[in-house]
Backbone and ligand atoms as CSV (ligand in chain L), in Angstrom:
chain,resi,resn,atom,element,x,y,z
A,1,MET,N,N,-10.236,85.315,122.247
A,1,MET,CA,C,-11.131,86.313,122.705
A,1,MET,C,C,-10.567,87.827,122.382
A,2,PRO,N,N,-11.312,88.449,121.627
A,2,PRO,CA,C,-10.746,89.881,121.319
A,2,PRO,C,C,-10.624,90.750,122.427
A,3,VAL,N,N,-9.742,91.781,122.381
A,3,VAL,CA,C,-9.712,92.659,123.651
A,3,VAL,C,C,-10.722,93.476,123.865
A,4,SER,N,N,-11.127,93.664,124.991
A,4,SER,CA,C,-12.352,94.436,125.457
A,4,SER,C,C,-12.585,95.895,124.969
A,5,LEU,N,N,-13.529,96.302,124.333
A,5,LEU,CA,C,-13.735,97.614,124.022
A,5,LEU,C,C,-14.199,98.441,125.091
A,6,CYS,N,N,-14.673,97.694,126.262
A,6,CYS,CA,C,-15.520,98.276,127.380
A,6,CYS,C,C,-14.720,99.510,127.827
A,7,GLY,N,N,-15.567,100.431,128.323
A,7,GLY,CA,C,-15.095,101.670,129.161
A,7,GLY,C,C,-15.554,102.954,128.528
A,8,SER,N,N,-14.920,103.993,128.981
A,8,SER,CA,C,-15.240,105.295,128.488
A,8,SER,C,C,-14.082,105.872,127.807
A,9,TRP,N,N,-14.533,106.405,126.568
A,9,TRP,CA,C,-13.459,106.927,125.764
A,9,TRP,C,C,-13.821,108.490,125.185
A,10,ASP,N,N,-12.790,109.113,125.238
A,10,ASP,CA,C,-13.090,110.586,124.676
A,10,ASP,C,C,-12.470,110.795,123.223
A,11,MET,N,N,-13.139,111.431,122.422
A,11,MET,CA,C,-12.533,111.671,121.071
A,11,MET,C,C,-11.355,112.616,120.974
A,12,VAL,N,N,-10.542,112.057,120.421
A,12,VAL,CA,C,-9.232,112.969,119.986
A,12,VAL,C,C,-9.258,113.304,118.541
A,13,SER,N,N,-9.649,112.559,117.691
A,13,SER,CA,C,-9.718,113.024,116.266
A,13,SER,C,C,-10.960,112.516,115.502
A,14,ASN,N,N,-11.294,113.221,114.342
A,14,ASN,CA,C,-12.586,112.928,113.716
A,14,ASN,C,C,-12.358,113.359,112.355
A,15,VAL,N,N,-11.950,112.608,111.481
A,15,VAL,CA,C,-11.639,112.887,110.122
A,15,VAL,C,C,-12.736,112.611,109.124
A,16,ASN,N,N,-13.206,113.563,108.435
A,16,ASN,CA,C,-14.098,113.428,107.228
A,16,ASN,C,C,-15.605,113.116,107.924
A,17,PHE,N,N,-15.972,113.640,109.093
A,17,PHE,CA,C,-17.168,113.514,109.807
A,17,PHE,C,C,-18.130,114.289,108.939
A,18,GLU,N,N,-17.818,115.412,108.350
A,18,GLU,CA,C,-18.487,116.123,107.315
A,18,GLU,C,C,-19.005,115.382,106.056
A,19,GLY,N,N,-18.055,114.661,105.423
A,19,GLY,CA,C,-18.650,113.943,104.334
A,19,GLY,C,C,-19.413,112.845,104.786
A,20,TYR,N,N,-19.325,112.141,105.864
A,20,TYR,CA,C,-20.196,111.123,106.259
A,20,TYR,C,C,-21.636,111.701,106.597
A,21,MET,N,N,-21.609,112.860,107.274
A,21,MET,CA,C,-22.973,113.554,107.420
A,21,MET,C,C,-23.597,113.813,106.288
A,22,ILE,N,N,-22.794,114.460,105.272
A,22,ILE,CA,C,-23.483,114.737,104.088
A,22,ILE,C,C,-24.042,113.477,103.346
A,23,ALA,N,N,-23.378,112.411,103.511
A,23,ALA,CA,C,-23.722,111.130,102.890
A,23,ALA,C,C,-25.155,110.853,103.506
A,24,LEU,N,N,-25.305,110.952,104.762
A,24,LEU,CA,C,-26.479,110.727,105.443
A,24,LEU,C,C,-27.529,111.723,105.280
A,25,GLY,N,N,-27.359,112.831,104.523
A,25,GLY,CA,C,-28.409,113.984,104.259
A,25,GLY,C,C,-28.656,114.769,105.413
A,26,ILE,N,N,-27.530,114.973,106.284
A,26,ILE,CA,C,-27.884,115.862,107.519
A,26,ILE,C,C,-27.591,117.432,107.008
A,27,SER,N,N,-28.551,118.057,107.562
A,27,SER,CA,C,-28.719,119.576,107.070
A,27,SER,C,C,-27.450,120.360,107.486
A,28,LEU,N,N,-27.227,121.328,106.720
A,28,LEU,CA,C,-25.976,122.236,106.833
A,28,LEU,C,C,-25.995,122.700,108.385
A,29,TYR,N,N,-27.100,123.173,108.823
A,29,TYR,CA,C,-27.267,123.771,110.160
A,29,TYR,C,C,-26.862,122.763,111.231
A,30,THR,N,N,-27.354,121.463,111.127
A,30,THR,CA,C,-26.987,120.519,112.176
A,30,THR,C,C,-25.683,119.980,111.946
A,31,ARG,N,N,-24.986,120.153,110.831
A,31,ARG,CA,C,-23.620,119.680,110.466
A,31,ARG,C,C,-22.703,120.735,111.179
A,32,LYS,N,N,-23.129,122.081,111.120
A,32,LYS,CA,C,-22.263,123.032,111.563
A,32,LYS,C,C,-22.000,122.870,113.169
A,33,ILE,N,N,-23.080,122.446,113.784
A,33,ILE,CA,C,-23.097,122.202,115.102
A,33,ILE,C,C,-22.290,120.850,115.488
A,34,ALA,N,N,-22.809,119.855,114.803
A,34,ALA,CA,C,-22.144,118.553,115.108
A,34,ALA,C,C,-20.654,118.436,114.917
A,35,LEU,N,N,-20.174,119.336,113.892
A,35,LEU,CA,C,-18.671,119.213,113.667
A,35,LEU,C,C,-17.919,119.993,114.756
A,36,LYS,N,N,-18.463,120.862,115.637
A,36,LYS,CA,C,-17.647,121.387,116.713
A,36,LYS,C,C,-17.692,120.637,117.999
A,37,ILE,N,N,-18.429,119.589,118.028
A,37,ILE,CA,C,-18.359,119.068,119.282
A,37,ILE,C,C,-17.684,117.732,119.522
A,38,LYS,N,N,-17.259,117.222,120.615
A,38,LYS,CA,C,-16.393,116.088,120.880
A,38,LYS,C,C,-17.387,114.947,121.387
A,39,HIS,N,N,-17.322,113.680,120.867
A,39,HIS,CA,C,-18.041,112.667,121.366
A,39,HIS,C,C,-17.225,111.967,122.452
A,40,ARG,N,N,-18.104,111.413,123.394
A,40,ARG,CA,C,-17.551,110.321,124.403
A,40,ARG,C,C,-18.241,109.104,124.197
A,41,LYS,N,N,-17.562,108.051,123.929
A,41,LYS,CA,C,-18.056,106.780,123.630
A,41,LYS,C,C,-18.026,105.768,125.097
A,42,VAL,N,N,-19.166,105.342,125.297
A,42,VAL,CA,C,-19.190,104.464,126.576
A,42,VAL,C,C,-19.704,103.114,126.147
A,43,ILE,N,N,-18.889,102.154,126.159
A,43,ILE,CA,C,-19.255,100.813,125.828
A,43,ILE,C,C,-19.325,99.844,126.978
A,44,GLU,N,N,-20.483,99.260,127.186
A,44,GLU,CA,C,-20.668,98.414,128.310
A,44,GLU,C,C,-21.160,97.029,127.754
A,45,GLN,N,N,-20.706,95.874,128.552
A,45,GLN,CA,C,-21.058,94.677,128.127
A,45,GLN,C,C,-21.648,93.753,129.227
A,46,VAL,N,N,-22.851,93.347,129.107
A,46,VAL,CA,C,-23.556,92.597,130.036
A,46,VAL,C,C,-23.955,91.088,129.456
A,47,GLY,N,N,-23.130,90.170,129.934
A,47,GLY,CA,C,-23.382,88.950,129.176
A,47,GLY,C,C,-22.965,88.962,127.803
A,48,ASP,N,N,-23.797,88.639,126.860
A,48,ASP,CA,C,-23.519,88.694,125.387
A,48,ASP,C,C,-24.193,90.036,124.861
A,49,ARG,N,N,-24.656,90.877,125.791
A,49,ARG,CA,C,-25.383,92.152,125.239
A,49,ARG,C,C,-24.420,93.187,125.398
A,50,TYR,N,N,-24.210,93.973,124.305
A,50,TYR,CA,C,-23.468,95.260,124.431
A,50,TYR,C,C,-24.445,96.557,124.360
A,51,VAL,N,N,-24.072,97.532,125.273
A,51,VAL,CA,C,-24.603,98.818,125.140
A,51,VAL,C,C,-23.418,99.950,124.640
A,52,VAL,N,N,-23.810,100.530,123.563
A,52,VAL,CA,C,-22.832,101.594,123.034
A,52,VAL,C,C,-23.609,102.931,123.217
A,53,LYS,N,N,-22.996,103.975,124.052
A,53,LYS,CA,C,-23.450,105.096,124.065
A,53,LYS,C,C,-22.581,106.162,123.479
A,54,THR,N,N,-23.181,107.076,122.592
A,54,THR,CA,C,-22.333,108.083,122.025
A,54,THR,C,C,-22.962,109.327,122.693
A,55,LEU,N,N,-22.147,110.104,123.434
A,55,LEU,CA,C,-22.581,111.143,124.189
A,55,LEU,C,C,-21.951,112.509,123.846
A,56,SER,N,N,-22.675,113.484,123.840
A,56,SER,CA,C,-22.066,114.900,123.577
A,56,SER,C,C,-22.978,116.033,124.183
A,57,THR,N,N,-22.438,117.227,124.048
A,57,THR,CA,C,-23.323,118.161,124.613
A,57,THR,C,C,-24.669,118.599,123.704
A,58,PHE,N,N,-24.450,118.215,122.547
A,58,PHE,CA,C,-25.562,118.236,121.630
A,58,PHE,C,C,-26.611,117.313,121.656
A,59,ARG,N,N,-26.287,116.043,121.407
A,59,ARG,CA,C,-27.054,115.044,121.354
A,59,ARG,C,C,-26.401,113.706,121.862
A,60,ASN,N,N,-27.445,112.743,122.150
A,60,ASN,CA,C,-26.803,111.448,122.766
A,60,ASN,C,C,-27.483,110.251,121.746
A,61,TYR,N,N,-26.707,109.346,121.734
A,61,TYR,CA,C,-27.273,108.122,120.829
A,61,TYR,C,C,-26.826,106.905,121.691
A,62,THR,N,N,-27.931,106.106,122.043
A,62,THR,CA,C,-27.597,104.750,122.746
A,62,THR,C,C,-28.196,103.656,122.038
A,63,PHE,N,N,-27.518,102.617,121.715
A,63,PHE,CA,C,-28.154,101.456,121.254
A,63,PHE,C,C,-27.507,100.194,121.749
A,64,SER,N,N,-28.186,99.109,121.766
A,64,SER,CA,C,-27.997,97.849,122.193
A,64,SER,C,C,-28.008,96.795,121.335
A,65,PHE,N,N,-27.142,95.889,121.529
A,65,PHE,CA,C,-27.121,94.548,120.524
A,65,PHE,C,C,-26.532,93.386,121.092
A,66,ARG,N,N,-26.740,92.274,120.520
A,66,ARG,CA,C,-26.097,90.941,120.796
A,66,ARG,C,C,-25.252,90.696,119.316
A,67,VAL,N,N,-24.098,90.320,119.705
A,67,VAL,CA,C,-23.168,89.973,118.393
A,67,VAL,C,C,-23.790,88.820,117.679
A,68,ASN,N,N,-23.682,88.871,116.391
A,68,ASN,CA,C,-24.214,87.856,115.522
A,68,ASN,C,C,-25.705,87.811,115.505
A,69,GLU,N,N,-26.477,88.711,116.020
A,69,GLU,CA,C,-27.880,88.753,116.091
A,69,GLU,C,C,-28.355,90.002,115.378
A,70,GLU,N,N,-29.205,89.836,114.202
A,70,GLU,CA,C,-29.626,91.068,113.474
A,70,GLU,C,C,-30.671,91.718,114.427
A,71,PHE,N,N,-30.750,93.005,114.276
A,71,PHE,CA,C,-31.767,93.785,115.172
A,71,PHE,C,C,-32.163,94.833,114.308
A,72,GLN,N,N,-33.359,95.426,114.606
A,72,GLN,CA,C,-33.859,96.757,114.034
A,72,GLN,C,C,-33.231,98.024,114.896
A,73,GLU,N,N,-32.543,98.784,114.095
A,73,GLU,CA,C,-31.885,99.949,114.719
A,73,GLU,C,C,-32.632,101.285,114.113
A,74,PHE,N,N,-33.038,102.119,114.868
A,74,PHE,CA,C,-33.466,103.350,114.680
A,74,PHE,C,C,-32.444,104.346,115.052
A,75,THR,N,N,-31.869,105.226,114.156
A,75,THR,CA,C,-30.817,106.179,114.424
A,75,THR,C,C,-31.388,107.595,114.897
A,76,LYS,N,N,-32.107,107.375,115.986
A,76,LYS,CA,C,-32.748,108.480,116.600
A,76,LYS,C,C,-32.004,109.605,116.959
A,77,GLY,N,N,-32.215,110.877,116.444
A,77,GLY,CA,C,-31.512,111.928,116.807
A,77,GLY,C,C,-30.259,112.010,115.852
A,78,LEU,N,N,-29.943,111.184,114.953
A,78,LEU,CA,C,-28.956,111.275,114.030
A,78,LEU,C,C,-29.499,111.460,112.784
A,79,ASP,N,N,-29.656,110.431,111.806
A,79,ASP,CA,C,-30.508,110.686,110.569
A,79,ASP,C,C,-31.806,110.169,110.679
A,80,ASP,N,N,-32.236,109.659,111.823
A,80,ASP,CA,C,-33.612,109.134,112.140
A,80,ASP,C,C,-34.053,108.161,110.885
A,81,ARG,N,N,-33.149,107.197,110.711
A,81,ARG,CA,C,-33.522,106.210,109.758
A,81,ARG,C,C,-33.668,104.746,110.314
A,82,ASN,N,N,-34.441,103.862,109.802
A,82,ASN,CA,C,-34.502,102.500,110.323
A,82,ASN,C,C,-33.381,101.686,109.434
A,83,CYS,N,N,-32.769,100.795,110.152
A,83,CYS,CA,C,-31.793,99.872,109.597
A,83,CYS,C,C,-31.982,98.425,110.166
A,84,LYS,N,N,-31.693,97.505,109.382
A,84,LYS,CA,C,-31.516,96.128,109.852
A,84,LYS,C,C,-30.109,96.019,110.056
A,85,SER,N,N,-29.524,95.965,111.421
A,85,SER,CA,C,-28.107,96.084,111.714
A,85,SER,C,C,-27.670,94.572,112.238
A,86,LEU,N,N,-26.485,94.384,111.932
A,86,LEU,CA,C,-25.888,93.169,112.388
A,86,LEU,C,C,-24.399,93.418,112.778
A,87,VAL,N,N,-23.971,93.115,113.999
A,87,VAL,CA,C,-22.679,93.350,114.645
A,87,VAL,C,C,-22.099,91.987,114.817
A,88,ALA,N,N,-20.774,91.911,114.261
A,88,ALA,CA,C,-20.130,90.509,114.409
A,88,ALA,C,C,-18.551,90.858,114.538
A,89,TRP,N,N,-17.811,89.972,115.267
A,89,TRP,CA,C,-16.465,90.085,115.213
A,89,TRP,C,C,-15.780,89.692,113.968
A,90,GLU,N,N,-14.847,90.328,113.445
A,90,GLU,CA,C,-13.984,90.095,112.209
A,90,GLU,C,C,-12.516,90.224,112.649
A,91,GLY,N,N,-12.034,89.023,113.103
A,91,GLY,CA,C,-10.650,89.130,113.736
A,91,GLY,C,C,-10.875,90.095,115.026
A,92,ASN,N,N,-10.005,91.201,115.134
A,92,ASN,CA,C,-10.012,91.997,116.405
A,92,ASN,C,C,-10.844,93.323,116.254
A,93,LYS,N,N,-11.739,93.207,115.115
A,93,LYS,CA,C,-12.759,94.304,114.725
A,93,LYS,C,C,-14.113,93.914,115.079
A,94,LEU,N,N,-14.834,94.832,115.738
A,94,LEU,CA,C,-16.303,94.670,115.914
A,94,LEU,C,C,-16.887,95.450,114.773
A,95,VAL,N,N,-17.619,94.684,113.796
A,95,VAL,CA,C,-17.940,95.271,112.704
A,95,VAL,C,C,-19.576,95.332,112.429
A,96,CYS,N,N,-20.046,96.459,112.080
A,96,CYS,CA,C,-21.580,96.554,112.121
A,96,CYS,C,C,-21.978,96.822,110.366
A,97,ILE,N,N,-22.817,96.023,110.116
A,97,ILE,CA,C,-23.494,96.206,108.827
A,97,ILE,C,C,-24.814,96.802,108.962
A,98,GLN,N,N,-25.173,98.059,108.488
A,98,GLN,CA,C,-26.470,98.730,108.527
A,98,GLN,C,C,-27.288,98.751,107.269
A,99,LYS,N,N,-28.050,97.649,107.106
A,99,LYS,CA,C,-28.783,97.589,105.949
A,99,LYS,C,C,-30.043,98.477,106.031
A,100,GLY,N,N,-30.260,99.257,104.810
A,100,GLY,CA,C,-31.327,100.245,105.008
A,100,GLY,C,C,-31.282,101.119,103.570
A,101,GLU,N,N,-31.932,102.254,103.756
A,101,GLU,CA,C,-32.008,103.110,102.514
A,101,GLU,C,C,-30.712,103.434,102.103
A,102,LYS,N,N,-29.784,103.659,102.771
A,102,LYS,CA,C,-28.348,103.973,102.510
A,102,LYS,C,C,-27.385,103.052,102.148
A,103,LYS,N,N,-26.760,102.953,101.079
A,103,LYS,CA,C,-25.932,102.013,100.573
A,103,LYS,C,C,-24.557,101.967,101.235
A,104,ASN,N,N,-24.099,100.842,101.461
A,104,ASN,CA,C,-22.781,100.553,101.986
A,104,ASN,C,C,-22.352,101.325,103.294
A,105,ARG,N,N,-23.577,101.288,104.131
A,105,ARG,CA,C,-23.617,101.739,105.556
A,105,ARG,C,C,-23.060,100.789,106.611
A,106,GLY,N,N,-22.249,101.305,107.611
A,106,GLY,CA,C,-21.867,100.496,108.523
A,106,GLY,C,C,-20.754,101.151,109.377
A,107,TRP,N,N,-20.076,100.368,110.395
A,107,TRP,CA,C,-18.976,100.865,110.963
A,107,TRP,C,C,-18.154,99.816,111.668
A,108,ALA,N,N,-16.880,100.057,111.976
A,108,ALA,CA,C,-16.095,99.172,112.700
A,108,ALA,C,C,-15.451,99.752,113.915
A,109,HIS,N,N,-15.255,98.907,115.037
A,109,HIS,CA,C,-14.570,99.480,116.239
A,109,HIS,C,C,-13.373,98.332,116.326
A,110,TRP,N,N,-12.272,98.964,116.780
A,110,TRP,CA,C,-11.170,98.052,117.232
A,110,TRP,C,C,-10.124,98.842,118.144
A,111,ILE,N,N,-9.214,98.211,118.872
A,111,ILE,CA,C,-8.338,98.937,119.659
A,111,ILE,C,C,-7.096,98.821,118.964
A,112,GLU,N,N,-6.230,100.072,118.995
A,112,GLU,CA,C,-4.992,100.081,118.485
A,112,GLU,C,C,-4.137,101.033,119.230
A,113,ASP,N,N,-3.068,100.698,119.710
A,113,ASP,CA,C,-2.116,101.450,120.440
A,113,ASP,C,C,-2.939,102.021,121.695
A,114,ASP,N,N,-3.724,101.400,122.417
A,114,ASP,CA,C,-4.527,101.736,123.534
A,114,ASP,C,C,-5.540,102.774,123.212
A,115,LYS,N,N,-5.688,102.848,122.017
A,115,LYS,CA,C,-6.851,103.971,121.501
A,115,LYS,C,C,-8.121,103.111,121.019
A,116,LEU,N,N,-9.180,103.583,121.109
A,116,LEU,CA,C,-10.418,103.152,120.523
A,116,LEU,C,C,-10.447,103.673,119.089
A,117,HIS,N,N,-10.581,102.832,118.086
A,117,HIS,CA,C,-10.866,103.410,116.791
A,117,HIS,C,C,-12.221,103.131,116.243
A,118,LEU,N,N,-12.794,104.027,115.451
A,118,LEU,CA,C,-14.233,103.902,114.880
A,118,LEU,C,C,-14.012,104.397,113.334
A,119,GLU,N,N,-14.441,103.445,112.493
A,119,GLU,CA,C,-14.512,103.769,111.128
A,119,GLU,C,C,-15.964,103.740,110.805
A,120,LEU,N,N,-16.378,104.934,110.285
A,120,LEU,CA,C,-17.897,104.909,109.996
A,120,LEU,C,C,-17.950,105.135,108.336
A,121,HIS,N,N,-18.713,104.276,107.702
A,121,HIS,CA,C,-18.905,104.524,106.351
A,121,HIS,C,C,-20.347,104.492,105.812
A,122,CYS,N,N,-20.524,105.230,104.864
A,122,CYS,CA,C,-21.891,105.485,104.336
A,122,CYS,C,C,-21.624,105.930,102.816
A,123,GLU,N,N,-22.179,105.132,101.894
A,123,GLU,CA,C,-21.985,105.214,100.297
A,123,GLU,C,C,-20.505,105.326,100.154
A,124,ASP,N,N,-20.022,106.518,99.567
A,124,ASP,CA,C,-18.618,106.394,99.250
A,124,ASP,C,C,-17.729,107.274,100.023
A,125,GLN,N,N,-18.346,107.571,101.430
A,125,GLN,CA,C,-17.705,108.417,102.399
A,125,GLN,C,C,-17.115,107.488,103.647
A,126,VAL,N,N,-15.900,107.774,104.165
A,126,VAL,CA,C,-15.416,107.118,105.215
A,126,VAL,C,C,-15.033,108.159,106.278
A,127,CYS,N,N,-15.493,108.020,107.441
A,127,CYS,CA,C,-15.260,108.881,108.500
A,127,CYS,C,C,-14.313,108.218,109.513
A,128,LYS,N,N,-13.197,108.751,110.053
A,128,LYS,CA,C,-12.313,107.966,111.042
A,128,LYS,C,C,-12.175,108.754,112.327
A,129,GLN,N,N,-12.619,108.015,113.319
A,129,GLN,CA,C,-12.466,108.815,114.688
A,129,GLN,C,C,-11.692,107.956,115.596
A,130,VAL,N,N,-11.047,108.633,116.369
A,130,VAL,CA,C,-10.098,107.908,117.442
A,130,VAL,C,C,-10.281,108.616,118.649
A,131,PHE,N,N,-10.483,107.603,119.821
A,131,PHE,CA,C,-10.815,108.029,121.066
A,131,PHE,C,C,-9.835,107.489,121.954
A,132,LYS,N,N,-9.393,108.298,123.034
A,132,LYS,CA,C,-8.515,107.843,124.260
A,132,LYS,C,C,-9.279,107.637,125.415
A,133,ARG,N,N,-8.743,106.766,126.231
A,133,ARG,CA,C,-9.500,106.189,127.303
A,133,ARG,C,C,-9.578,107.412,128.462
A,134,VAL,N,N,-10.793,107.240,129.093
A,134,VAL,CA,C,-10.944,108.396,130.090
A,134,VAL,C,C,-10.439,107.745,131.329
A,135,VAL,N,N,-9.509,108.619,131.981
A,135,VAL,CA,C,-8.831,108.193,133.195
A,135,VAL,C,C,-9.519,108.839,134.367
L,1,ECB,C1,C,-24.459,111.202,119.467
L,1,ECB,C2,C,-23.502,112.416,118.941
L,1,ECB,C3,C,-23.922,112.846,117.708
L,1,ECB,C4,C,-23.311,114.256,117.448
L,1,ECB,C5,C,-23.797,114.591,115.977
L,1,ECB,C6,C,-25.079,115.101,116.173
L,1,ECB,C7,C,-25.779,115.124,115.087
L,1,ECB,C8,C,-25.425,114.888,113.710
L,1,ECB,C9,C,-26.448,114.164,113.039
L,1,ECB,C10,C,-26.177,113.047,112.417
L,1,ECB,C11,C,-24.909,112.464,112.120
L,1,ECB,C12,C,-25.065,111.065,111.934
L,1,ECB,C13,C,-24.445,110.142,112.643
L,1,ECB,C14,C,-23.129,110.398,113.096
L,1,ECB,C15,C,-23.144,110.694,114.506
L,1,ECB,C16,C,-22.267,110.035,115.350
L,1,ECB,C17,C,-21.389,108.992,115.146
L,1,ECB,C18,C,-21.432,107.745,115.776
L,1,ECB,C19,C,-22.833,106.990,115.545
L,1,ECB,C20,C,-22.697,105.548,115.816
L,1,ECB,O1,O,-23.391,104.813,114.994
L,1,ECB,O2,O,-21.783,104.989,116.383
L,1,ECB,C21,C,-21.690,103.598,116.592
L,1,ECB,C22,C,-20.376,103.056,116.792
L,1,ECB,O3,O,-19.971,103.474,117.980
L,1,ECB,C23,C,-22.723,103.190,117.704
L,1,ECB,O4,O,-23.857,103.538,117.509
């Protein structure tokens, strides 16, 4: 059983979020705001269902899924696209593939050195975020 990602996590670094947002077609105006804010990730698990909340002073995004079960994702308040998403464990990484209009889109979460890591990718862009546990 992989280590639990559950809990509340505050962003400590965010590398190439700009490139990721450009790949998603986010406007310059929204990117300017989005680049300034820190995200809090809240991950909860009830049975085999996960709830992942990305919270900030600007926008919040919440979604919920079962591992190994494809679902319809609408990225409301982000790029507002529909994806067919599938989340699965690959070793110690929780990996999501987001099939839709954008090629090579997805993310992976894992724990390393007591930090929550998140790699977001879209087209040829990779954004790397690291979060520390909220105490
Ligand atoms: C919800 C906080 C968003 C802050 C930025 C707000 C607007 C920018 C608009 C679009 C950017 C598109 C997506 C990047 C935004 C947040 C990154 C996390 C989104 C995500 O899918 O996280 C996964 C993995 O934790 C769970 O949904």
